[in-house]
C-alpha positions as CSV (number, residue, x, y, z in Angstrom):
1,M,78.8,109.9,82.4
2,Q,81.7,108.8,84.6
3,T,83.3,112.2,83.9
4,V,80.4,113.9,85.6
5,M,80.2,111.5,88.5
6,T,83.8,112.3,89.5
7,H,82.5,115.7,90.5
8,F,79.8,114.4,92.8
9,D,81.4,115.7,96.0
10,E,81.8,119.2,94.5
11,A,78.2,119.1,93.4
12,Y,77.0,118.1,96.9
13,N,79.3,120.8,98.6
14,L,77.9,123.5,96.3
15,A,74.3,122.5,97.0
16,R,75.0,122.2,100.7
17,W,76.4,125.7,100.8
18,L,73.6,127.2,98.8
19,T,70.8,125.5,100.7
20,G,72.4,125.4,104.1
21,S,71.0,122.0,104.7
22,A,72.4,118.5,104.2
23,A,69.0,117.0,103.5
24,D,68.1,119.7,101.1
25,A,71.4,119.4,99.3
26,E,70.8,115.7,98.8
27,D,67.5,116.5,97.1
28,V,69.1,119.2,94.9
29,V,72.0,117.0,93.9
30,Q,69.6,114.1,93.1
31,E,67.5,116.3,90.9
32,S,70.7,117.9,89.3
33,L,72.1,114.5,88.5
34,M,68.9,113.4,86.9
35,K,69.0,116.5,84.7
36,A,72.6,115.9,83.9
37,F,71.9,112.3,82.8
38,R,69.1,113.6,80.5
39,L,71.2,116.4,79.0
40,F,74.5,114.4,78.8
41,T,74.1,113.5,75.1
42,G,74.1,117.3,74.4
43,F,77.2,117.9,76.5
44,R,80.1,119.1,74.3
45,G,83.5,120.0,75.7
46,P,86.3,118.8,77.9
47,Q,85.1,120.5,81.2
48,A,82.3,118.4,82.9
49,K,82.8,120.1,86.3
50,P,81.7,123.6,85.4
51,W,78.8,122.2,83.3
52,L,77.6,120.0,86.2
53,L,78.1,122.8,88.9
54,T,76.0,125.2,86.7
55,I,73.2,122.6,86.7
56,V,73.5,122.3,90.5
57,R,73.5,126.0,91.0
58,R,70.5,126.6,88.8
59,T,68.6,123.7,90.4
60,S,69.4,125.0,93.8
61,F,68.0,128.4,93.0
62,T,64.9,126.8,91.6
63,W,64.6,124.5,94.5
64,L,64.9,127.4,97.0
65,A,62.3,129.5,95.1
66,V,59.8,126.6,95.3
67,N,60.5,125.3,98.8
68,R,61.6,128.5,100.6
69,P,59.8,131.3,98.8
70,S,61.0,134.0,101.2
71,E,64.5,133.0,100.3
72,G,63.8,132.5,96.6
73,R,65.7,135.6,95.5
74,V,69.5,135.6,95.6
75,G,69.4,138.8,97.7
76,H,67.7,136.9,100.5
77,C,70.3,134.1,100.6
78,P,72.8,135.2,103.2
79,R,75.5,132.9,101.9
80,I,75.4,134.7,98.5
81,A,74.5,138.2,99.6
82,H,77.3,138.1,102.2
83,H,79.9,137.4,99.5
84,G,79.0,140.6,97.6
85,N,77.3,139.1,94.6
86,R,76.8,142.1,92.3
87,H,73.4,140.7,91.2
88,A,72.1,140.2,94.7
89,S,68.9,142.1,94.0
90,T,68.1,140.1,90.9
91,T,64.9,138.1,91.2
92,L,65.1,134.5,89.9
């Protein structure tokens, strides 16, 4: 699990960027790390960072859909839509 924890700062930065809020990012990272701890026995591979950041990204999208329903779709997240995500109109 130490392998995953070395990427805590990147996880927080991603959650902060996606949610736009430090407090919300803390909630998302806490939930993401709990998921990572539960799923760690099933983790296979040398790259913990992309695995953890995928959990953070998916948790962020779920968190936004629940806590900010008007922003629950990727197309409504200005940080993502601004960067030309080709799936910006996809509903989560």
